[in-house]
C-alpha positions as CSV (number, residue, x, y, z in Angstrom):
1,M,-134.5,16.4,157.1
2,P,-131.7,17.9,159.1
3,R,-131.0,21.4,159.3
4,F,-127.4,22.7,159.0
5,L,-126.1,26.1,160.0
6,F,-122.9,27.5,158.0
7,D,-121.1,30.0,160.1
8,V,-118.8,31.9,158.3
9,R,-115.3,32.9,159.6
10,D,-113.1,35.5,158.1
11,D,-110.8,38.4,159.5
12,D,-113.6,40.1,160.9
13,G,-114.7,37.2,163.1
14,I,-117.3,34.8,163.6
15,H,-120.9,35.5,161.5
16,E,-123.2,33.0,163.0
17,D,-126.1,31.5,160.8
18,Q,-129.4,31.6,162.6
19,A,-131.6,30.4,159.9
20,G,-129.8,27.5,158.2
21,L,-130.6,25.3,155.3
22,E,-132.2,21.8,155.2
23,F,-130.4,19.1,153.4
24,D,-130.6,15.3,153.2
25,N,-127.1,14.7,154.6
26,L,-123.7,16.2,155.2
27,E,-122.5,15.6,151.6
28,Q,-125.1,17.9,150.2
29,A,-124.5,20.5,152.9
30,R,-120.7,20.2,152.1
31,C,-121.4,20.9,148.4
32,E,-123.6,23.9,149.4
33,A,-120.5,25.4,151.6
34,L,-118.2,25.0,148.8
35,R,-120.7,26.5,146.2
36,A,-121.0,29.6,148.6
37,L,-117.1,30.0,149.1
38,G,-117.0,30.3,145.6
39,E,-119.7,32.7,145.6
40,L,-118.2,35.1,148.2
41,F,-115.0,35.3,146.1
42,V,-116.7,35.9,143.0
43,E,-118.4,38.5,144.3
44,T,-115.9,40.4,146.5
45,K,-113.3,42.6,144.8
46,P,-109.8,41.1,145.4
47,A,-108.7,44.3,147.4
48,D,-112.1,44.0,149.9
49,R,-111.3,40.2,150.5
50,S,-110.4,38.6,153.8
51,D,-106.9,36.9,153.8
52,F,-108.8,33.9,155.4
53,I,-112.3,32.6,155.2
54,A,-114.1,29.4,156.4
55,I,-117.4,28.0,156.6
56,D,-118.1,25.8,159.5
57,I,-120.9,23.5,159.0
58,R,-123.1,22.7,162.4
59,C,-126.0,20.4,162.8
60,G,-128.8,22.5,163.8
61,K,-130.6,19.6,165.8
62,T,-127.5,18.2,167.9
63,G,-125.4,21.7,167.6
64,A,-122.4,19.3,166.8
65,F,-119.8,21.0,164.7
66,L,-119.5,18.8,161.8
67,T,-116.4,20.2,159.4
68,C,-114.8,23.6,158.4
69,M,-113.3,24.4,154.7
70,A,-111.1,27.0,154.5
71,I,-109.5,29.3,151.8
72,S,-106.9,31.7,151.9
73,A,-107.4,34.6,149.8
74,A,-104.0,35.9,149.9
75,P,-102.7,36.8,146.5
76,V,-100.3,34.2,145.2
77,P,-97.0,35.6,143.9
78,E,-96.2,35.1,140.4
79,P,-93.7,32.3,139.9
80,A,-90.3,32.9,139.4
81,P,-89.1,32.9,135.9
82,V,-87.4,29.5,134.8
83,A,-84.1,29.8,133.5
84,R,-83.4,28.4,130.1
85,P,-81.1,25.6,129.9
86,V,-77.8,26.7,128.8
87,K,-76.1,24.6,126.2
88,L,-72.6,23.7,127.0
89,R,-69.9,23.4,124.2
90,A,-67.1,21.3,124.9
91,H,-63.8,22.8,124.2
92,H,-61.2,21.1,121.8
């Protein structure tokens, strides 16, 4: 079973995974990376979050870089208020 390493990149740099996890295939490793990203955001207070976070998935056997997923944690601005449509009256 292949071992995949999950390196976390954020504003502070790269945090290399030394242990990794075994999965049957890349799709399972990708699902684990997505789950971990979600967990990182749930467990981190908004004020403490990096503006950028990614998980790079490497195959432990070959060292090949397989994929990268990134999420921007920058706050999303409030949408601008939508102007109400104005009914125009015809002048007679």
